[in-house]
C-alpha positions in Angstrom: -0.1 -0.2 -0.1 2.8 2.6 0.6 4.7 1.9 -2.6 1.1 2.4 -4.3 0.9 5.5 -2.4 4.3 6.9 -3.1 3.6 6.1 -6.9 0.4 8.1 -7.1 2.3 11.0 -5.3 5.3 10.7 -7.7 2.9 10.8 -10.6 0.9 14.0 -9.3 4.3 15.6 -8.9 5.6 14.6 -12.3 2.4 15.2 -14.4 2.6 19.0 -13.9 6.1 19.3 -14.6 5.6 16.9 -17.7 3.0 19.5 -18.9 5.3 22.3 -18.1 7.8 20.8 -20.1 5.9 20.2 -23.2 4.5 23.7 -23.0 8.1 25.1 -22.8 9.3 22.8 -25.4 6.4 23.7 -28.0 7.4 27.2 -27.3 11.3 26.9 -27.6 10.4 25.0 -30.9 8.0 27.6 -32.3 10.9 30.3 -31.5 13.2 28.3 -33.1 11.0 28.0 -36.0 10.5 31.6 -36.1 14.3 32.2 -36.1 14.7 29.8 -39.0 16.6 27.4 -36.5 14.8 24.3 -38.4 17.1 21.9 -36.8 16.1 22.7 -33.4 12.4 22.8 -34.2 12.5 19.4 -35.8 14.5 18.0 -33.2 11.8 19.1 -30.5 8.9 18.2 -32.6 10.2 14.8 -33.3 10.6 14.0 -29.7 6.9 15.3 -29.0 5.4 13.4 -32.0 7.0 10.4 -30.9 5.3 10.8 -27.7 2.1 11.1 -29.4 1.7 14.8 -29.3 -1.0 15.6 -32.1 0.4 19.3 -32.0 3.7 18.5 -32.8 3.0 15.7 -35.3 0.8 18.6 -37.4 3.8 21.0 -37.0 6.3 18.5 -38.4 3.8 17.3 -40.7 3.7 20.7 -42.0 7.5 20.9 -42.4 7.5 17.8 -44.2 5.0 19.1 -46.4 6.9 22.3 -47.3 10.5 20.9 -47.2 11.3 23.3 -44.1 14.1 21.7 -42.3 13.7 18.2 -43.7 13.5 16.8 -46.9 10.1 17.4 -48.9 8.1 14.4 -48.1 4.4 14.4 -48.5 3.9 10.6 -47.9 5.4 11.5 -44.4 3.5 15.0 -44.2 0.0 12.9 -44.8 1.3 10.2 -42.2 1.8 12.7 -39.2 -1.2 14.7 -40.3 -3.4 11.4 -40.2 -2.2 10.5 -36.9 -3.0 13.7 -35.4 -6.2 14.1 -37.3 -7.5 10.6 -35.8 -6.6 12.2 -32.1 -9.1 14.9 -33.0 -6.7 17.7 -33.7 -8.8 20.1 -35.8 -5.6 21.6 -38.0 -4.4 18.0 -38.8 -8.0 17.0 -39.7 -7.7 20.2 -42.2 -4.5 19.3 -43.3 -5.2 15.9 -44.4 -8.5 16.9 -45.9 -7.0 19.2 -47.9 -4.2 16.7 -49.1 -6.9 14.2 -49.8 -9.1 16.8 -51.8 -6.6 18.9 -53.5 -3.2 17.6 -53.0 -0.3 16.4 -55.3 -0.8 12.8 -55.5 0.2 11.4 -52.1 -2.3 10.6 -50.5 -4.4 9.7 -53.6 -7.6 12.0 -54.2 -10.6 10.6 -51.8 -13.2 13.2 -52.0 -15.0 11.1 -49.2 -12.4 11.2 -46.8 -11.5 14.8 -47.9 -15.2 15.6 -47.1 -15.1 13.9 -43.6 -11.8 15.6 -42.4 -12.8 18.8 -43.4 -16.0 18.8 -41.9 -14.3 17.5 -38.5 -11.9 20.2 -38.9 -14.6 22.9 -39.0 -16.5 21.5 -36.1 -13.3 21.2 -34.2 -11.6 24.5 -34.9 -11.8 27.0 -31.7 -12.8 30.6 -32.2 -9.1 31.8 -32.3 -8.6 29.6 -35.5 -11.5 31.2 -37.5 -9.6 32.0 -40.5 -8.4 28.5 -40.8 -12.4 27.4 -40.2 -13.4 29.8 -42.7 -10.9 28.5 -45.5 -11.9 25.1 -44.4 -15.4 25.8 -45.1 -14.5 27.3 -48.6 -12.5 24.2 -49.3 -15.5 22.1 -48.5 -17.8 24.0 -50.6 -15.5 23.4 -53.7 -15.0 19.8 -52.7 -18.8 19.5 -52.3 -19.3 20.5 -55.8 -17.7 17.8 -57.5 -19.1 15.0 -55.2 -22.3 12.7 -56.0 -24.9 12.6 -53.4 -23.9 8.9 -52.7 -20.5 9.9 -51.7 -21.7 12.8 -49.4 -24.2 10.6 -47.5 -21.2 8.0 -47.3 -19.0 11.0 -45.8 -21.7 12.2 -43.5 -21.8 8.5 -42.2 -18.0 8.4 -41.5 -18.3 11.7 -39.8 -20.9 10.4 -37.3 -18.6 7.3 -36.7 -15.6 9.0 -36.1 -14.3 8.6 -32.4 -10.9 10.4 -31.7 -8.2 7.9 -30.7 -6.5 9.0 -27.6 
């Protein structure tokens, strides 16, 4: 019983430190990115992406998409975006939706999945991301024009079935 209590106490003491570490690391990575110190930004975001952090996965995915600090690799960008999108992270949902609906071939076009992810992003964006939400709405409207009613019905079914992976 004493070891269980000690373990719980240690967990309570470490958890705030871990949260502070994440927050501090994400700020440090963002600062490095702004200073064009891509090596530092990539290193930090890779560490947190490997730990399952959706924001780090998305930001690292954006670097692979554009080729900033890493070789341009749309397949790796899509992989990272999809991991974070499945966690319920709005920007990743938007980014993978865009890639599926309007991207350059990796992953292959899939209007139904693109519709699903863009719709989820629109729902999950917060007020502070209003510009991104507005752009996602425009992208969804463009996408919808080239879809059949059956495709839209299937996309809506997938939206209802979606459950974030934590």
